[in-house]
C-alpha positions as CSV (number, residue, x, y, z in Angstrom):
1,M,8.8,4.1,-19.9
2,K,6.8,2.3,-22.6
3,S,9.7,2.2,-25.0
4,R,12.2,0.7,-22.6
5,K,13.6,-2.7,-23.7
6,R,14.2,-3.6,-20.0
7,G,11.4,-3.8,-17.5
8,V,8.7,-4.7,-20.0
9,K,6.6,-6.6,-17.5
10,T,6.9,-3.9,-14.8
11,S,6.1,-1.1,-17.2
12,A,2.9,-3.0,-18.3
13,E,1.9,-3.6,-14.7
14,I,2.3,0.0,-13.8
15,F,0.3,1.3,-16.8
16,R,-2.6,-1.1,-16.5
17,Q,-3.4,-0.1,-12.9
18,P,-6.4,2.2,-13.8
19,E,-8.0,-0.6,-15.8
20,T,-7.4,-3.1,-13.0
21,W,-9.0,-0.7,-10.5
22,E,-12.2,-0.7,-12.5
23,Q,-12.1,-4.5,-12.8
24,S,-11.6,-4.9,-9.1
25,W,-14.6,-2.7,-8.4
26,E,-16.7,-4.7,-10.8
27,K,-15.7,-8.0,-9.0
28,I,-16.5,-6.5,-5.6
29,Q,-20.0,-5.7,-6.9
30,N,-20.4,-9.2,-8.2
31,E,-19.6,-10.6,-4.8
32,E,-21.4,-7.9,-2.7
33,K,-24.0,-10.3,-1.3
34,E,-21.4,-12.9,-0.2
35,L,-19.1,-10.2,1.2
36,C,-21.9,-8.5,3.2
37,N,-23.1,-11.8,4.6
38,F,-19.6,-12.8,5.8
39,L,-18.8,-9.4,7.3
40,D,-22.2,-9.0,8.9
41,S,-21.6,-12.3,10.7
42,A,-18.2,-11.2,12.0
43,L,-19.2,-7.6,12.8
44,S,-22.2,-8.8,14.9
45,N,-19.7,-9.6,17.6
46,D,-19.8,-6.6,20.0
47,K,-16.2,-7.1,21.2
48,L,-14.7,-7.9,17.8
49,N,-11.1,-6.9,17.2
50,I,-10.0,-6.3,13.6
51,V,-6.4,-6.9,12.6
52,L,-5.0,-6.1,9.1
53,T,-2.0,-8.1,8.2
54,G,0.5,-9.1,5.5
55,A,4.2,-9.2,4.8
56,G,6.3,-6.5,3.1
57,S,4.3,-4.3,0.8
58,S,1.2,-6.4,1.6
59,A,1.5,-5.3,5.3
60,F,1.6,-1.6,4.2
61,V,-1.9,-2.1,2.7
62,G,-3.2,-2.3,6.3
63,D,-1.4,1.0,7.3
64,V,-3.3,2.8,4.5
65,V,-6.8,1.4,5.0
66,A,-6.9,1.1,8.8
67,S,-8.7,4.4,9.3
68,T,-11.3,3.5,6.6
69,W,-12.1,0.2,8.3
70,K,-12.4,2.0,11.7
71,Q,-14.7,4.7,10.2
72,F,-17.1,2.2,8.6
73,T,-17.1,-0.6,11.1
74,K,-16.7,1.4,14.4
75,K,-14.5,-1.4,15.7
76,P,-10.9,-1.4,17.1
77,I,-8.4,-1.7,14.3
78,Q,-4.8,-2.7,14.3
79,A,-2.4,-3.0,11.4
80,I,0.2,-5.7,12.3
81,P,2.6,-7.3,9.9
82,T,2.6,-11.1,9.7
83,T,6.4,-10.9,10.3
84,D,5.5,-9.6,13.8
85,L,2.6,-12.0,14.5
86,V,4.6,-15.1,13.7
87,T,7.0,-14.4,16.5
88,H,4.8,-12.5,19.0
89,F,1.2,-13.3,18.2
90,S,-0.1,-13.3,21.8
91,D,1.8,-10.1,22.6
92,K,0.1,-8.2,19.8
93,I,-3.4,-9.6,19.9
94,D,-5.9,-10.3,22.7
95,T,-6.7,-13.9,21.9
96,R,-9.7,-13.9,24.3
97,L,-11.6,-11.5,22.0
98,P,-13.3,-12.5,18.7
99,L,-10.9,-11.7,15.9
100,L,-11.4,-10.7,12.3
101,L,-8.1,-11.2,10.6
102,I,-7.8,-9.5,7.2
103,S,-4.9,-10.9,5.3
104,F,-3.4,-9.3,2.2
105,A,-1.1,-11.1,-0.2
106,R,0.0,-11.0,-3.8
107,S,1.1,-14.6,-4.3
108,G,-0.2,-15.9,-1.0
109,N,2.8,-18.2,-0.8
110,S,4.9,-16.3,1.8
111,P,5.5,-18.6,4.8
112,E,4.5,-16.0,7.4
113,S,1.1,-15.5,5.8
114,T,-0.1,-19.1,6.2
115,A,1.7,-19.4,9.6
116,T,-0.3,-16.5,10.9
117,I,-3.6,-18.0,9.8
118,H,-2.7,-21.2,11.7
119,Q,-1.7,-19.4,14.8
120,A,-4.9,-17.4,14.8
121,N,-6.9,-20.6,14.5
122,E,-4.8,-22.2,17.3
123,L,-4.7,-19.4,19.8
124,C,-7.9,-17.4,19.4
125,D,-11.2,-18.4,21.0
126,E,-13.1,-17.2,17.9
127,V,-11.7,-16.1,14.6
128,F,-12.9,-14.9,11.2
129,H,-10.6,-14.7,8.1
130,L,-11.1,-12.3,5.2
131,I,-8.3,-13.0,2.7
132,I,-7.7,-10.4,-0.1
133,T,-5.2,-11.9,-2.6
134,C,-4.1,-11.7,-6.2
135,N,-3.6,-15.4,-6.5
136,P,-6.6,-17.7,-6.0
137,K,-4.4,-20.7,-6.3
138,G,-1.9,-19.6,-3.6
139,K,-1.5,-21.4,-0.3
140,L,-3.2,-18.5,1.6
141,A,-6.3,-18.7,-0.6
142,Q,-6.5,-22.5,0.0
143,V,-6.2,-22.1,3.8
144,G,-9.0,-19.6,3.6
145,E,-11.4,-22.2,2.3
146,N,-12.1,-23.2,5.9
147,P,-15.3,-22.2,7.9
148,N,-15.6,-18.6,9.0
149,S,-13.5,-17.5,6.1
150,Y,-13.9,-15.6,2.9
151,V,-11.4,-15.3,0.1
152,F,-11.7,-12.3,-2.2
153,S,-9.5,-12.8,-5.3
154,L,-8.6,-9.8,-7.4
155,P,-8.8,-9.9,-11.2
156,A,-6.0,-11.9,-12.8
157,G,-4.2,-8.8,-14.1
158,A,-3.5,-7.6,-10.5
159,E,-1.0,-10.3,-9.8
160,D,2.4,-8.8,-10.9
161,Q,4.9,-11.2,-12.4
162,S,7.8,-8.8,-11.7
163,L,9.7,-8.7,-8.5
164,A,8.3,-5.4,-7.2
165,M,4.7,-5.1,-6.2
166,T,2.9,-2.3,-8.2
167,N,-0.5,-3.1,-9.6
168,S,-1.0,-5.7,-6.9
169,F,-0.4,-3.2,-4.1
170,T,-2.7,-0.5,-5.4
171,S,-5.5,-2.9,-6.4
172,M,-5.5,-4.6,-3.1
173,T,-5.5,-1.3,-1.3
174,L,-8.3,0.1,-3.3
175,S,-10.4,-3.1,-2.9
176,A,-9.7,-3.0,0.8
177,S,-11.0,0.6,0.9
178,I,-14.1,-0.1,-1.1
179,I,-15.3,-3.3,0.8
180,P,-16.0,-1.7,4.2
181,M,-17.7,1.2,2.4
182,L,-20.0,-1.0,0.3
183,T,-20.8,-3.4,3.1
184,S,-21.7,-0.5,5.5
185,G,-24.3,0.9,3.1
186,V,-22.4,3.6,1.1
187,P,-24.4,3.8,-2.2
188,R,-23.0,2.1,-5.2
189,E,-23.3,5.3,-7.2
190,T,-21.1,7.1,-4.8
191,I,-18.4,4.5,-5.0
192,E,-18.8,4.2,-8.7
193,K,-18.1,7.9,-9.2
194,Q,-14.9,7.7,-7.0
195,V,-13.6,4.6,-8.9
196,Q,-14.1,6.4,-12.2
197,L,-12.3,9.4,-10.8
198,I,-9.3,7.6,-9.6
199,S,-9.1,5.7,-12.8
200,D,-9.2,8.9,-14.9
201,Y,-6.7,10.6,-12.6
202,G,-4.4,7.6,-12.8
203,K,-4.4,7.7,-16.6
204,S,-3.7,11.5,-16.4
205,L,-0.8,11.0,-14.0
206,L,0.7,8.2,-16.2
207,E,0.3,10.2,-19.4
208,E,0.2,14.0,-19.0
209,H,2.3,14.2,-15.8
210,L,4.7,11.4,-16.6
211,P,7.5,13.6,-18.1
212,E,7.7,15.7,-14.8
213,I,8.1,12.6,-12.7
214,E,10.7,11.2,-15.1
215,K,12.7,14.4,-14.9
216,A,12.7,14.0,-11.1
217,A,13.9,10.4,-11.5
218,A,16.7,11.6,-13.8
219,S,18.0,14.1,-11.2
220,S,21.1,13.2,-9.3
221,F,20.3,11.4,-6.0
222,N,21.2,8.3,-4.0
223,R,18.8,8.9,-1.1
224,I,15.1,9.3,-1.4
225,V,12.6,10.4,1.3
226,F,8.8,10.1,1.1
227,L,6.7,12.1,3.5
228,G,3.0,11.6,4.1
229,S,0.4,12.3,6.8
230,G,-2.3,10.0,8.2
231,P,-3.1,7.2,5.8
232,M,-0.6,8.7,3.3
233,W,2.1,7.6,5.8
234,G,1.5,4.0,4.7
235,I,1.9,5.1,1.0
236,A,5.2,6.8,2.0
237,K,6.3,3.5,3.5
238,E,5.4,1.6,0.4
239,S,7.0,4.2,-1.8
240,H,10.4,4.2,-0.1
241,L,10.6,0.4,-0.4
242,K,9.5,0.5,-4.1
243,V,12.4,2.7,-5.1
244,Q,14.9,0.9,-2.9
245,E,13.8,-2.5,-4.4
246,L,13.9,-1.4,-8.0
247,T,17.3,0.2,-7.7
248,N,18.8,-2.9,-5.8
249,G,19.5,-0.7,-2.8
250,D,21.7,1.8,-4.8
251,V,19.2,4.4,-3.8
252,L,18.5,4.2,-0.1
253,G,14.9,5.0,0.9
254,K,13.3,6.5,4.0
255,F,9.8,7.5,5.0
256,D,8.1,9.5,7.7
257,S,5.2,11.8,8.5
258,F,5.7,15.5,7.8
259,L,5.7,16.4,11.5
260,G,7.7,13.3,12.5
261,F,10.5,14.2,10.0
262,R,11.4,17.2,12.0
263,H,12.3,15.2,15.1
264,G,15.7,13.9,14.1
265,P,15.1,12.0,10.8
266,K,15.6,15.2,8.9
267,A,19.3,14.8,9.5
268,I,19.4,12.4,6.6
269,I,19.0,15.1,3.9
270,N,22.0,16.2,1.9
271,K,22.8,17.3,-1.7
272,D,22.3,13.7,-2.9
273,T,18.7,13.5,-1.6
274,L,15.3,13.6,-3.4
275,I,12.4,14.4,-1.1
276,V,8.9,13.5,-2.4
277,Y,6.1,15.5,-0.6
278,L,2.9,13.4,-0.8
279,L,0.5,16.3,0.0
280,S,-2.8,15.3,1.7
281,N,-6.0,16.4,0.1
282,Q,-7.4,17.3,3.5
283,Q,-6.9,21.0,4.6
284,H,-6.0,20.4,8.3
285,P,-2.8,18.3,7.7
286,V,-1.9,20.4,4.6
287,N,-1.2,23.3,6.9
288,Y,1.5,21.4,8.7
289,E,2.8,19.9,5.5
290,K,3.3,23.3,3.8
291,D,5.2,24.6,6.9
292,L,7.8,21.8,6.6
293,I,8.1,22.3,2.8
294,E,8.8,26.0,3.4
295,Q,11.3,25.2,6.1
296,I,13.3,22.7,4.0
297,A,13.4,25.2,1.2
298,Q,15.2,27.7,3.5
299,H,17.9,25.2,4.3
300,N,21.2,25.8,2.6
301,I,21.3,22.3,1.0
302,D,21.2,21.8,-2.7
303,L,18.8,18.8,-2.7
304,H,16.0,17.9,-5.0
305,T,12.3,18.1,-4.1
306,L,9.1,16.7,-5.8
307,L,5.6,17.8,-4.9
308,I,2.6,15.5,-5.5
309,S,-0.7,17.4,-5.0
310,E,-4.3,16.9,-6.0
311,S,-5.2,20.6,-6.2
312,P,-2.9,23.6,-6.9
313,A,-0.4,24.3,-4.2
314,T,0.8,27.8,-4.9
315,N,3.9,29.5,-3.5
316,L,5.6,26.2,-2.6
317,D,9.3,26.1,-3.5
318,T,10.0,22.7,-5.1
319,D,12.1,21.6,-8.0
320,F,9.4,19.4,-9.6
321,A,5.6,19.4,-9.1
322,V,2.7,17.2,-10.2
323,Q,-0.6,19.0,-9.5
324,L,-3.6,17.3,-11.0
325,N,-5.8,20.5,-10.8
326,T,-8.8,18.4,-10.5
327,S,-12.3,19.9,-10.3
328,E,-13.7,16.9,-8.4
329,K,-12.1,15.7,-5.2
330,L,-11.1,12.1,-4.4
331,N,-12.0,10.4,-1.2
332,E,-8.9,10.6,1.1
333,V,-7.9,7.0,0.9
334,F,-8.5,6.9,-2.9
335,W,-6.1,9.8,-3.2
336,C,-3.6,7.9,-1.2
337,V,-3.8,4.9,-3.6
338,L,-3.2,7.2,-6.5
339,C,-0.1,8.7,-4.8
340,T,1.6,5.3,-5.0
341,L,2.2,5.7,-8.7
342,P,5.0,8.4,-8.6
343,A,7.3,6.1,-6.6
344,Q,6.7,3.3,-9.1
345,V,7.7,5.5,-12.0
346,I,10.7,7.0,-10.1
347,G,11.9,3.5,-9.1
348,F,11.4,2.1,-12.7
349,N,13.3,4.9,-14.4
350,K,16.1,5.0,-11.8
351,S,16.5,1.3,-12.1
352,V,17.0,1.6,-15.9
353,I,19.4,4.6,-15.4
354,L,21.5,2.5,-13.0
355,G,21.7,-0.4,-15.5
356,Y,19.2,-2.8,-13.8
357,D,16.3,-4.7,-15.3
358,P,13.2,-3.4,-13.3
359,D,11.5,-6.9,-13.8
360,S,14.4,-8.5,-11.9
361,P,16.5,-5.8,-10.3
362,S,18.3,-8.0,-7.8
363,P,20.8,-9.9,-10.0
364,G,22.6,-11.3,-7.0
365,G,19.3,-12.8,-5.6
366,T,19.4,-10.7,-2.4
367,I,15.6,-10.3,-2.7
368,S,13.1,-12.3,-4.6
369,R,9.5,-12.1,-5.7
370,V,8.4,-14.6,-3.0
371,V,10.5,-14.5,0.2
372,K,12.8,-17.5,0.6
373,G,14.6,-19.1,3.6
374,V,11.9,-18.5,6.3
375,K,11.6,-21.6,8.5
376,I,8.3,-21.8,10.5
377,Y,8.6,-23.3,14.0
378,N,5.4,-25.0,15.0
379,D,6.0,-24.7,18.8
380,V,3.0,-22.5,19.6
381,H,0.4,-24.2,21.8
382,H,-3.2,-23.3,22.4
383,K,-3.7,-21.1,25.3
384,N,-5.2,-22.5,28.5
385,K,-8.9,-21.5,28.4
386,G,-9.5,-22.6,31.9
């Protein structure tokens, strides 16, 4: 990947992720007091409702970290894309309850992001905004300078300049996992150890295990399926989009949970399919995941399969396998963040193989770094409080 003449920016953004993760953790520590004060104020509301939101890949951050926020805040959690809230805000959110709206954005300039902030302020009786963004100068960050708001800006290196989100996605997801842990009293030393582990494992995956992932990317396929359970389902969702974006849609992506895939979606697989198994590092879901892997291996279909596993997964019949063989176990959501990297490498390499530039893989302008053409209709009126 490093020697490619095309995709120079994307390659650099993929490879510097472990470094950016460490920088993000350092920045969170520097702002610990301010973050704790803000969240303590919001969480003191007994009936607080928490919504995680964003557009595109930024929305998938919420799918990954929702269970972590629920675990450490003990509050109701919903992950709802801004693309749903702009059109159906009151259908999705009980505006009578206090709301903590956690918004994720790379540039912060997507029209739906700022529109959702305005709608929340207009429709909700009481609202708090936590904005996690890679661009402190974006429109979203500026909107967040209002009362009852806190803007956490990631280190400068997290803001990808390429079309596809790579470093920005994983760094926002990791930060959004750490913040509720730290503010709920998890010792710094515990988090520090986990951040160092994910950074070390990320470097290992991008160095020692890179050839195996590149071999999978070089295999013949025009369909790719990512499977993940629990919070890994959000990573599967991000992964399928990453490959589809970087290959300009020449490779069609799909995602599902391991159990859900049996119920009809499995019909998509054929000889031109690569299935990527994102194995959980929790024993209970792994039992179900291994059953599906064994079942698919018995089908008389000459497809390709890639296994991503933290610990050795013996007796599983796959064409390619990345098994970190780690002696120390990552927190579940940290493991999920790490499992985003294989899709980035697959998408990058397949993009080059197909003749695209990974930095700008949509020569016809079908998709762009910041979405274009969205007109916001300001016809939402404040609800009647009477």
